[in-house]
N, C-alpha and C positions, 0 to 999 in steps of 0.2 A: 363713540356712542352714536353720534348722528349718522355715521355711515351704516351702523347696524340697523338703525331705525329705517333708513332708506331701503336697505336690502330686505328687511322684513316686510315693508310695504309692498315692494315689488313681488315678493313671493306670494303675498296675499292676493294681489291683482292677477297674477299669472293664470290660475285656473279659470278666471272669469273671461280671459281673452278669447278663448274658444267658445263655440256654441255651448249653451247650457247642456250639461250631461246630468241625467237624473240618477243613474245607478253605477256602482263600482264596475260591474261587468261592461257597461257602456264605455267607461273610461279606459278599461283594459283593452277593449276592442279598438278604440280609436288610437291609443298610444302604441299598441302592438302592431307595428307596421309590417313585420315579417310573418305575422300570423302563427307564432309558436305558442301562444297562450300565456305568455309572460312578457314583462317589460324589461329590456336591458337598460343599462345606464345611458347609452347613446340615444335610445328611443325616448327615455325620460327627459334627457337634456333637450332633444329636439322639440318635444311637446311643450315642456315647461319654459323653454327659451323663446317661444313664440311671442310672448308679451313684451319681452325686452326688445326684440326686433321691431315690433309695432310701435313701441314707445320711443325708440331711437330715431326721431324724425330726420335728423341730419345725417344719419348713417355713419357716424364716426366711431361707433363701438363704445361710447360712453353716454350714460344717461346723465345729462346735466340737470341742475336743479329745476329748470323750467320744464323738463321732460318727465320728471318724477311725479307720482301722484301727489296732488296738493300743490304742485308747482314750487316745492322747496325741499331742501335736504342736501346732503353731501353727494357729489357725483358718484356714480357706480359704473365700473367698467364691465364689459361683457365677461371678462375672465373672472372678476369677483362674483358676478352673478352665477356663472357656471360652477365655480367652486362651492358656493353656498348650496346650489342644487345638488351637487355631487355629495356633499356632507349629508344633506337631507335624505338622498337616495340610500346611502349606506346605513343611516339610522333606521330607515323603513325596512331594509333587507335583513329581517330578523334572523333568517337561517343562513345568511352569509353566502348564498350561492351566486351572487352577482346579478340576480334578476328579481323583479317584484311579481309575485302572483297576485291574484285578486284580493286575497286576505291581507297581504302586506300592503298593497296599494290603498286599501280602505283604512288601514290603521294609521293613526297620527304618528309622526316620527317621535322617537324617544328624546 
């Protein structure tokens, strides 16, 4: 349960790690690094993983309690974080095409 809370806190902090973005189209434009008008899983992981990398001060691939928001919680590995993001991506990919369009990106995951 504590690990789930730590992962949830990390997911909530992730979008705030980048400069403030005001509109879904702006998120899409920033996340869509290949310019195809949609976000692939890899683009999503790269964008959303930014916070993990910034928070992992010692670079060991694990967010220890002191590196987590609030300075407490169960350690979270990079792989656990990526898995949670992957699950979230697939919940948002409502049409199952392996990409997020602006509408899917704006919708909360189921």
